[in-house]
C-alpha positions as CSV (number, residue, x, y, z in Angstrom):
1,M,230.0,381.0,214.4
2,G,232.4,378.0,213.5
3,R,233.3,377.3,217.1
4,R,229.6,377.3,218.5
5,S,228.5,375.4,215.5
6,L,231.1,372.6,216.2
7,F,230.1,372.6,219.9
8,V,226.3,372.1,219.1
9,T,227.2,369.3,216.5
10,V,229.5,367.4,219.0
11,G,227.0,367.7,221.8
12,W,224.2,366.3,219.4
13,L,226.3,363.5,218.5
14,V,227.1,362.8,222.1
15,A,223.6,362.7,222.8
16,A,222.5,360.6,220.1
17,V,225.3,358.0,220.8
18,A,224.3,357.9,224.4
19,A,220.4,357.5,223.6
20,T,221.1,354.7,221.1
21,G,223.4,352.7,223.5
22,A,220.7,353.3,226.3
23,G,217.9,352.1,224.1
24,L,220.1,348.7,223.1
25,A,221.0,348.3,226.8
26,A,217.1,348.2,227.6
27,V,216.4,345.8,224.7
28,R,219.0,343.5,225.7
29,V,217.7,343.6,229.5
30,I,213.9,343.0,228.6
31,G,214.9,340.9,225.4
32,D,214.4,337.6,226.8
33,G,210.7,338.4,227.9
34,I,209.9,339.6,224.5
35,G,207.8,337.1,222.6
36,A,207.6,334.7,225.6
37,G,204.4,333.5,226.8
38,K,203.1,333.6,230.5
39,S,205.2,330.7,231.2
40,G,208.6,332.1,229.5
41,H,208.6,329.1,227.1
42,V,208.8,329.6,223.5
43,V,208.5,326.7,221.0
44,G,210.9,326.7,218.1
45,A,210.3,326.0,214.5
46,D,211.9,322.6,214.8
47,Q,210.0,321.6,217.9
48,V,206.7,322.7,215.9
49,A,207.5,320.8,212.9
50,R,208.2,317.4,215.1
51,D,205.2,318.0,216.9
52,L,203.1,318.6,213.7
53,A,204.8,315.6,212.3
54,A,204.1,313.3,215.5
55,A,200.2,314.6,215.2
56,T,199.6,313.7,211.6
57,G,201.7,310.5,211.7
58,S,203.9,311.7,209.1
59,P,207.8,311.8,209.4
60,A,209.3,315.2,210.3
61,P,210.8,317.2,207.4
62,A,214.0,316.7,206.4
63,G,216.6,318.5,208.4
64,T,214.6,318.6,211.6
65,P,216.7,317.2,214.3
66,A,215.3,314.4,216.3
67,A,213.3,315.1,219.5
68,T,216.5,313.8,221.5
69,A,219.0,315.7,219.8
70,S,219.4,318.5,222.3
71,P,217.9,319.6,225.7
72,A,216.2,322.3,223.7
73,A,213.9,319.8,221.8
74,T,212.6,318.4,225.1
75,P,209.3,320.2,225.9
76,S,209.4,322.4,229.3
77,A,207.1,321.7,232.3
78,A,205.2,324.9,230.8
79,S,203.9,322.9,227.8
80,S,204.2,319.3,228.9
81,S,205.0,317.8,232.1
82,A,206.5,314.7,230.3
83,V,207.1,313.5,226.9
84,P,204.2,311.6,225.6
85,S,204.4,308.0,224.9
86,A,204.0,306.6,221.7
87,A,200.7,305.0,222.4
88,A,199.4,308.9,223.1
89,A,196.4,310.2,221.1
90,R,197.2,313.5,219.5
91,T,195.3,316.2,217.8
92,V,196.3,319.7,216.3
93,R,193.5,322.5,216.1
94,A,194.0,326.1,214.4
95,T,191.8,328.5,215.7
96,P,191.9,332.2,215.0
97,G,194.2,333.1,218.1
98,G,196.7,330.3,217.6
99,T,197.2,326.5,217.3
100,V,197.1,324.0,219.9
101,I,198.5,320.5,220.0
102,V,196.4,318.3,222.1
103,T,198.0,314.8,223.7
104,C,196.0,312.7,225.4
105,A,197.5,309.9,227.7
106,G,194.6,308.0,229.1
107,S,192.3,310.8,230.5
108,I,195.4,312.9,230.9
109,V,195.5,316.0,228.5
110,R,198.7,317.9,227.7
111,L,198.6,321.1,225.5
112,T,201.5,322.6,223.3
113,T,200.4,326.0,222.0
114,S,201.7,328.6,219.7
115,P,200.0,332.2,219.3
116,A,199.0,333.1,215.9
117,Q,200.6,336.3,215.0
118,G,199.5,339.5,216.9
119,F,198.3,337.2,219.5
120,R,199.8,336.4,222.8
121,V,198.9,333.5,225.5
122,A,196.8,335.4,228.0
123,R,196.2,332.5,230.5
124,E,197.1,328.8,230.3
125,D,196.1,325.7,232.5
126,T,198.6,323.2,232.0
127,E,198.2,321.0,235.0
128,P,198.0,317.7,233.9
129,D,194.4,316.4,234.4
130,D,191.2,315.6,232.2
131,H,191.0,319.0,231.2
132,A,193.1,321.9,229.8
133,R,192.3,325.5,228.8
134,V,194.4,328.2,227.1
135,V,193.2,331.8,226.4
136,F,194.8,333.8,223.5
137,A,194.3,337.4,223.3
138,G,194.9,339.8,220.4
139,P,193.4,342.6,218.1
140,G,190.6,340.1,217.2
141,G,189.6,339.7,221.0
142,R,190.0,336.6,223.1
143,I,189.9,333.0,221.9
144,E,189.2,330.6,224.6
145,V,190.5,327.0,223.7
146,D,189.1,323.8,225.9
147,A,190.7,320.4,225.4
148,R,189.6,317.3,227.2
149,C,190.5,313.8,226.7
150,R,187.4,311.3,226.2
151,A,188.1,307.6,225.9
152,G,191.9,308.4,225.4
153,Q,190.8,310.8,222.4
154,P,191.3,314.3,222.5
155,T,188.3,316.7,222.0
156,V,189.0,320.4,221.4
157,T,186.4,323.2,221.3
158,W,187.0,327.0,221.3
159,K,184.9,330.3,221.2
160,R,185.6,333.9,220.6
161,D,185.0,336.1,223.6
162,D,185.0,339.7,222.4
């Protein structure tokens, strides 16, 4: 009985270690794609704080690095094709599916999106033109957000599409 129990215990431990290793390897392989939108770009807390500060006209919170402090602080092509000028008009709109920051430079609209908890970006139109759209999908259904620039000012509408 002693030898058989030892064999079973050792076999079980080897199987448990192998399963744990395989699980960790799988998470590492797919980990970069977890939490990223369709574009693969995830906006960090520092970037959100800077964008909100710029949209409201208030200074960024203390400890938030300047937008030029690192390459990661520069918006990617997925959220914006260029850094907006100081003359650009911005607005922040919270929806049940997430938050959008809409920037207008003349008639060109650009979006920065941040899905709410439990939601993801299902579709995003990021081509720089006079109209942009993002669709957030989650347990509360689909939230469609439309943004336009009218007379250089951002206008945002959204609707729930269950």
